[in-house]
C-alpha positions in Angstrom: 70.9 -54.4 30.4 69.2 -57.9 28.8 69.2 -55.9 25.3 72.9 -55.0 25.6 73.8 -58.8 26.7 71.9 -59.8 23.6 74.0 -57.4 21.3 77.2 -58.9 22.9 76.2 -62.5 22.1 75.2 -61.8 18.4 78.5 -59.7 18.1 80.5 -62.5 19.6 79.0 -65.0 17.7 79.9 -63.3 14.3 83.5 -63.2 15.7 83.7 -66.4 17.0 81.1 -68.6 15.1 82.0 -71.9 16.5 82.0 -70.8 20.0 79.0 -71.5 22.9 78.1 -68.3 24.6 75.1 -67.5 26.7 73.5 -64.4 28.2 73.1 -63.7 32.0 70.7 -61.6 33.6 71.9 -61.4 37.4 73.1 -64.9 38.4 70.3 -66.8 35.7 71.0 -67.5 32.4 68.4 -66.5 29.6 67.6 -69.2 27.2 67.2 -68.9 23.4 63.5 -68.6 23.6 63.8 -65.5 25.6 66.4 -64.0 23.7 64.4 -64.5 20.2 61.2 -62.7 22.1 62.8 -59.8 23.4 64.6 -59.3 20.1 61.3 -59.5 18.6 59.5 -57.4 20.8 62.3 -54.5 20.5 62.3 -54.9 16.7 58.5 -54.5 16.4 58.1 -51.5 19.2 60.9 -49.7 17.1 58.9 -50.3 13.7 55.6 -49.1 15.4 56.9 -45.9 17.1 58.8 -45.2 13.5 55.6 -45.9 11.6 53.5 -44.2 13.9 55.7 -41.1 13.8 55.8 -40.9 10.2 51.8 -41.3 9.8 51.4 -38.2 12.5 53.9 -36.3 10.4 51.8 -36.9 7.1 48.7 -35.5 8.8 50.6 -32.2 9.5 52.3 -32.6 12.7 56.1 -31.6 13.0 58.4 -34.2 13.6 59.0 -33.4 17.5 55.4 -33.1 18.4 54.4 -36.3 16.3 57.6 -38.2 18.2 56.4 -36.9 21.2 52.8 -38.0 20.7 53.8 -41.5 19.8 56.3 -41.9 22.8 53.4 -40.6 25.3 50.9 -43.0 24.2 53.2 -46.2 23.8 55.6 -45.5 26.2 54.0 -43.6 29.0 56.3 -40.6 28.8 55.4 -37.1 29.0 56.1 -34.8 25.9 54.3 -32.1 23.7 51.6 -34.8 23.4 50.8 -34.4 27.2 49.4 -31.4 26.8 45.6 -30.9 26.0 45.7 -27.6 24.4 47.4 -27.3 20.8 48.3 -23.5 19.6 49.8 -22.6 15.6 50.3 -19.4 15.8 51.7 -16.6 13.3 51.8 -13.8 16.2 54.9 -12.0 15.0 56.2 -11.0 11.8 57.5 -13.9 9.8 58.7 -14.5 6.1 55.7 -16.1 4.3 56.0 -19.6 4.1 58.0 -20.0 7.3 56.8 -23.0 9.8 55.5 -22.1 13.1 56.4 -23.9 16.2 53.7 -25.7 18.4 53.2 -23.7 21.5 50.7 -24.6 24.6 47.8 -22.7 25.6 50.1 -21.1 28.2 52.2 -19.7 25.6 49.0 -18.0 24.0 48.3 -16.3 27.6 52.1 -15.1 27.4 51.8 -13.9 23.9 48.7 -11.8 24.9 50.5 -10.4 27.9 53.0 -9.2 25.7 50.6 -7.4 23.4 51.2 -9.7 20.4 48.1 -10.5 18.5 46.5 -12.1 15.3 43.7 -10.9 13.5 42.0 -14.2 13.6 41.4 -16.9 16.4 39.5 -19.8 16.7 38.7 -21.7 20.3 37.2 -25.2 19.9 36.5 -28.0 22.1 34.4 -29.3 25.1 35.8 -26.8 27.5 33.7 -24.0 27.2 35.0 -22.1 30.1 38.4 -22.1 28.5 37.2 -20.5 25.5 35.4 -17.8 27.4 38.5 -17.3 29.6 40.6 -16.8 26.5 38.5 -14.4 25.0 37.9 -12.4 28.2 42.0 -12.4 28.5 42.3 -11.0 24.9 39.6 -8.4 25.5 41.4 -7.3 28.4 44.7 -7.1 26.8 43.8 -5.9 23.4 40.9 -3.5 24.2 41.7 -2.2 27.6 39.7 0.3 29.1 37.6 0.1 25.3 36.4 -3.5 26.3 32.8 -2.2 27.2 32.3 -0.6 24.0 34.9 -2.5 21.5 33.5 -6.2 22.3 30.8 -7.3 20.1 29.1 -10.9 20.4 27.0 -12.6 17.6 25.2 -15.5 17.0 27.2 -17.3 13.7 23.9 -19.4 12.9 22.0 -16.1 12.7 24.6 -14.0 10.8 26.8 -15.2 8.0 30.6 -14.3 7.8 30.0 -11.6 4.7 27.4 -9.4 6.9 30.0 -9.9 10.0 32.8 -8.7 7.8 30.7 -6.0 6.4 29.7 -4.6 9.8 33.2 -4.8 11.1 34.8 -2.9 8.1 32.3 0.0 9.3 34.2 0.7 12.2 32.9 1.7 15.8 31.8 4.9 17.0 33.4 4.5 21.2 36.4 2.3 20.3 39.1 2.7 18.4 39.7 -1.1 18.4 36.9 -3.8 17.7 36.8 -7.6 18.7 33.7 -9.6 17.1 33.4 -13.1 18.8 31.4 -15.3 16.6 29.4 -18.1 18.7 28.9 -21.6 17.1 29.6 -20.7 13.3 28.1 -23.5 11.2 30.9 -23.0 8.5 33.5 -24.2 11.0 31.3 -27.2 12.6 32.2 -31.0 11.8 30.1 -32.5 9.3 26.5 -33.3 10.2 24.9 -36.9 10.9 23.5 -38.7 7.6 19.9 -38.0 8.6 20.9 -34.4 8.6 23.0 -33.9 5.5 21.9 -31.6 2.8 20.3 -32.8 -0.5 22.8 -33.7 -3.3 21.7 -30.2 -4.8 22.9 -28.2 -2.1 26.2 -29.5 -1.6 27.8 -27.3 -4.6 26.1 -24.2 -3.0 27.7 -25.1 0.3 31.1 -25.5 -1.4 30.7 -22.2 -3.1 29.6 -20.4 0.2 32.7 -22.1 1.9 35.0 -21.0 -0.6 33.4 -17.2 -0.7 34.0 -17.2 3.2 37.6 -18.3 2.9 38.2 -15.7 0.4 36.6 -12.7 2.5 38.5 -13.9 5.7 41.8 -14.4 3.8 41.2 -10.7 2.4 40.6 -9.4 5.9 43.8 -11.2 7.2 46.2 -9.9 4.7 45.0 -6.6 5.3 45.2 -6.4 9.0 48.8 -5.6 10.5 50.4 -8.8 11.8 51.1 -8.6 15.4 48.7 -5.3 16.0 45.9 -5.5 13.8 43.0 -2.7 13.8 40.0 -5.4 14.5 39.8 -9.1 15.7 37.5 -11.9 14.9 37.0 -14.7 17.2 35.3 -18.0 16.9 33.8 -20.4 19.4 32.7 -23.7 18.9 32.3 -27.0 20.5 33.8 -28.9 17.5 35.6 -27.9 14.3 36.2 -29.6 11.3 40.0 -29.6 10.5 39.2 -30.4 6.5 37.4 -27.1 6.3 39.0 -24.3 4.1 38.4 -21.9 6.8 40.3 -23.8 9.5 43.2 -24.5 7.4 43.3 -20.7 6.7 43.0 -19.8 10.3 45.3 -22.7 11.2 47.8 -21.2 8.7 47.3 -17.4 9.4 45.8 -17.1 12.8 45.5 -18.9 16.0 43.8 -22.3 16.4 43.4 -23.5 20.3 42.1 -26.6 21.1 40.2 -26.3 24.5 40.2 -30.0 25.8 39.3 -30.6 29.5 42.1 -30.0 31.8 43.7 -32.9 33.7 46.4 -33.5 36.2 49.5 -31.2 36.5 47.7 -28.8 33.8 44.5 -28.7 36.0 46.7 -28.0 39.1 48.7 -25.4 37.3 45.4 -23.8 36.1 43.9 -24.0 39.8 46.9 -21.7 41.0 46.7 -19.4 38.3 43.3 -18.6 39.3 43.7 -18.0 42.7 46.5 -15.8 41.9 44.5 -13.5 39.6 42.1 -13.4 42.8 44.9 -12.1 44.6 45.5 -15.3 46.7 47.9 -18.3 47.0 46.9 -21.7 47.4 48.9 -24.2 49.3 49.9 -27.7 47.3 47.8 -29.8 49.7 44.8 -27.5 48.8 45.2 -28.1 45.3 45.5 -31.8 45.8 42.4 -31.8 47.8 40.3 -30.0 45.1 41.6 -32.3 42.6 40.8 -35.4 44.6 37.2 -34.0 44.1 36.5 -35.8 40.7 34.5 -32.7 39.4 36.8 -31.0 37.5 34.6 -28.7 35.7 36.3 -25.2 35.3 33.1 -23.6 36.2 32.5 -25.3 39.2 36.1 -24.9 40.3 36.3 -21.3 39.7 33.2 -20.7 42.0 34.8 -22.8 44.6 38.0 -20.4 44.4 35.9 -17.3 44.5 34.1 -18.6 47.6 37.4 -19.2 49.6 38.8 -15.7 48.5 35.6 -14.1 49.8 35.6 -16.2 52.9 39.4 -15.2 53.6 38.7 -11.3 52.8 41.5 -8.8 52.5 43.8 -10.0 55.5 44.1 -13.7 54.5 46.3 -14.2 51.6 46.6 -18.1 51.7 44.0 -20.6 50.7 45.2 -23.8 52.9 43.5 -27.4 52.7 41.8 -26.4 56.1 40.2 -23.5 54.1 39.0 -26.1 51.7 37.8 -28.7 54.0 35.8 -25.8 55.9 33.9 -24.4 52.8 34.0 -27.4 50.3 31.7 -30.6 50.9 33.8 -32.6 48.4 32.4 -35.4 46.1 32.4 -39.2 46.8 36.1 -40.1 46.1 37.1 -37.1 48.1 35.3 -38.1 50.9 36.2 -42.0 50.7 39.9 -40.5 50.8 38.6 -38.9 54.5 37.2 -42.0 55.2 40.4 -43.8 55.3 42.2 -41.2 56.7 39.8 -41.1 59.8 40.2 -45.0 60.1 44.0 -44.7 59.9 44.2 -42.3 62.6 41.9 -44.4 64.8 39.0 -42.0 64.6 35.8 -44.0 63.9 33.4 -41.2 65.3 34.8 -39.0 62.4 34.5 -41.7 59.7 30.6 -42.3 60.9 30.3 -38.5 60.5 31.6 -38.8 56.9 29.2 -41.7 56.2 26.2 -39.9 57.5 27.2 -36.7 55.3 27.5 -39.0 52.1 24.0 -40.5 53.0 22.2 -37.3 53.6 23.5 -36.2 50.1 21.8 -39.1 49.1 24.8 -41.2 47.8 23.9 -44.7 46.8 25.4 -47.1 49.9 26.1 -49.5 47.1 28.6 -47.1 45.3 29.7 -46.1 48.3 30.6 -49.2 49.3 32.1 -50.0 45.8 34.3 -46.9 46.0 35.6 -47.9 49.6 36.6 -51.3 48.1 38.3 -50.1 45.1 40.4 -47.6 47.6 41.3 -50.1 50.0 42.3 -52.4 47.1 44.6 -49.7 45.7 46.1 -48.9 49.1 47.0 -52.8 49.3 48.5 -52.6 45.8 50.3 -49.5 46.7 51.4 -51.0 50.0 53.0 -54.1 47.9 54.8 -51.9 45.1 56.3 -49.7 47.9 57.6 -52.9 49.6 59.2 -53.9 46.5 60.5 -50.5 45.8 58.5 -48.7 43.6 57.7 -45.3 43.8 57.1 -41.9 42.3 56.1 -42.0 38.6 56.3 -45.6 38.7 53.5 -45.8 41.3 51.0 -43.7 39.5 51.5 -45.4 36.1 50.9 -48.7 37.4 48.2 -48.0 39.7 46.8 -46.1 36.8 46.1 -42.6 38.6 47.5 -39.2 38.5 50.8 -38.4 40.5 49.0 -36.5 43.1 46.6 -39.4 43.9 49.6 -41.7 44.2 51.1 -39.4 46.4 48.1 -39.5 48.7 47.9 -43.2 48.5 51.5 -43.4 49.6 50.8 -41.2 52.4 47.8 -43.1 53.6 49.9 -46.5 53.3 52.3 -45.3 55.5 49.7 -45.0 58.2 48.6 -48.5 57.9 50.0 -52.0 58.7 50.4 -54.3 55.6 48.2 -57.2 57.6 45.5 -54.4 58.5 45.1 -53.9 55.1 44.7 -57.6 53.8 42.2 -57.9 56.9 40.3 -54.8 55.7 39.9 -56.5 52.1 38.4 -59.6 53.6 36.2 -57.8 55.5 35.2 -56.0 52.6 34.9 -59.1 50.6 32.7 -60.7 53.2 30.4 -58.0 53.3 30.1 -57.9 49.8 28.8 -61.6 49.8 26.6 -60.6 52.5 25.1 -57.9 50.5 24.6 -60.0 47.7 23.1 -62.7 49.3 20.3 -60.5 50.9 21.9 -61.1 54.5 22.7 -57.4 55.2 21.4 -54.0 54.4 23.9 -52.2 52.5 23.8 -48.8 54.8 23.9 -51.6 57.8 26.9 -53.1 56.3 28.8 -49.9 55.5 28.9 -49.2 59.4 29.6 -52.8 60.2 32.5 -52.8 57.8 33.7 -49.5 59.1 33.7 -50.9 62.6 35.7 -53.9 61.7 38.3 -51.7 59.7 38.5 -49.8 62.7 39.2 -52.8 65.1 41.7 -54.0 63.0 43.7 -51.1 62.5 43.6 -50.3 66.6 44.6 -54.2 67.0 47.7 -53.9 64.8 48.4 -50.4 66.5 48.6 -52.4 69.9 50.9 -55.2 68.7 
């Protein structure tokens, strides 16, 4: 609105240079200094966005992805840059030199389901569980009943690529197709630290081996049938050097997937899909309770889902929030939410039970107090924002939390009176001072502050 008024004012002055004009925002006039500041900021923002987009495009990203990455980081918009997994695939038959669209790792799973395969895959990144999950899904889709005999795993540090390729060309005795999984290949890893780097005389030999490996892999990929190869090579590595010949070759003719840790909605979707593969459905509230746990390790979450599935048996098909609460002890963040829920509902005994559980698990009392203070501060901030008319994505972005956390904070805020939240913060600040000055033991301070918050909440409820 303000920017539109500025444009009109500029246009008006061009037509009527002697006229005196001003810009109004609501019922207030905007002075010249503010107008110049807005124009300068808008110009700098646009130039930054254009320049950053061009820079990312020069680094190899397509224009759409480059622009969405810039929009995601500078404007808090959700675009292609929001997804942590990046796949660039030549899975179907395309003319040589044709560009390939960026797709998410969910699209990779769809390609596997449709039985479209590449001769070479590279799965790299911190999330080891995703690498193994992709490999298992690939083996099930490509090998089928022959997975037991057609899947071979080798250590990339012990066997060089030429030896692996020679063994692959020999074929298998018990399987028509083969997948060779190469774990931690050094010829794809990032450069080593200076202390571990090779001697100057070895650099030429390394470059020669890398060139030879690229030629071997290129011949293999050219020989295999696109979309339905006779054999597949899968490289697994925690990190990959994008400048290496092999990486660029696989990126051009095969499939590259960055397996970064999943977060937010992407992690929630993974939990739902995992439950479906176990023959179960999981409620949205149950998913959010798991996400609140803070421990987003996929191995851990997978084990939790298997535990719930076993507990429900064949008759029950839905994992509910009650199932999660019964079997999942949770972590500190999740239990702080439970503490606030118990106090909001006027259940001090339940709050004390949760606190005792945390102390038995040897959680540090000072850390519990810090998390509790942080939580009530966020509740008070959420209360102020909601009263000002903020909500949804605005609430999440302003508080700096995931949307599901913002929804939970909104639900808890509705149970508290604003004065009760203010009194709770005052009680927490006073207790913090007493702890730091040695007047109160941290455990005793926690119990007293819970009692104080419960008393304040109960008093406000009686008004």
